[in-house]
N, C-alpha and C positions, 0 to 999 in steps of 0.2 A: 557184090560180095567184097568184103574187105580183105586185103592182102594179109598173109600170115607173118607180118613183120611189125616191129614196133620202133619208131624213131627214137634214138637216144643221142645224147651229146657226148662225143669222144674226141679229144684232142682238137677242139674247135670245129669239128665237122658234125653234121647230122648223119649218123650211121643207121642203117636199117637192120635191126637185130631180129633174127628169126624167133618167133614166139616159142618154139620148142626149146630154146636156150634159156628162157625166162623161168626162174624158180618162183619168184613172187615180186610184188611191187608194194611199196609202203610210203605213207605220207610222213614227212619229218618237217615240222614247222611249216614253212611256206613252199616246200619243194616236194616233188615225187621222185623216188628212186626206184630203179629196176635192179633186182639182184639176180645174178647169173652165177654159175660155179666159179667164174673167174673174178667176180667182184661186183661192186655197185656202180651204176651209171645213172646220171640224171636224165629225166625225160620231161617233155613239155606236157602241160595239162594237169588236171587234178586227178586224184584217185577215183573220184566219182565218174569223170569222163572216161577214164581207162576202163572202169568196170562196165560201163554201158557199151563200150566198144568190144571188150574181150570176153564177156560172158556169152555162152555157157561154159566154155573151156576153163575159165578162171572163176574163182569163187571168192566172194567178199567174206572172209573169215572173221573180220574184226573191222571196226570203223576205220582203222589205219592200215589194214592189210588186204591185199588182193592176191590170192595164191593160185598158181597153175596146178590144176587137179592132176595133170599127168605126172607131176613130181611128188605128190603126196604118197608117203609110204605107210603111215600109221597115224592113228588118233590116240594121243596119250592122255589118260585121265590124271589130273592132279588132285582134285577134290571132287566132291559130289557134283558140283556145277562147273568146274574149271577144267579145260582141256587145252592141249596144244596139238599142232599138226607137225609130224616129223616129215622132213623132206630129204631128198637126196643130198649128199654132201654134209650130213650131220647138222643141218640147219633146222630150226624150229620156228614156227610162227604161232601166235595165240589164236585160239578159237573162242570167240565171245560166247558166253552162255546164251545170248539172244540169237545166235546163229547156229547152234547145235541142231535144232530141229530141221532147219533148212538143209544142212549137210546130210543129216540122216535121211531125209526124203530124197535128196538128190542121188546119193550113192547106195541107198537101200541098206543102211546099217542098223 
């Protein structure tokens, strides 16, 4: 069983961040960032490797986003095929039209 922590780089150290504090992770160019209510932190590895490690509690909502389902508060429709996920702290992440069915099946919406 994997520990419920995620290694992040902070002030030159590798810190072990509890997964419960992670809102979402996203890929930005050649790096992967972890977003918490306090801010963004870099982590090692790709978004795909994080998804493999963190699912099923985390959901790949978009090719560049991995969201912690414990922090999702609402699904917001923008158009017939476009949605975003509202998280705690007034944050939003995109929900790809290709991932809507997977989320519906997962949460029973």
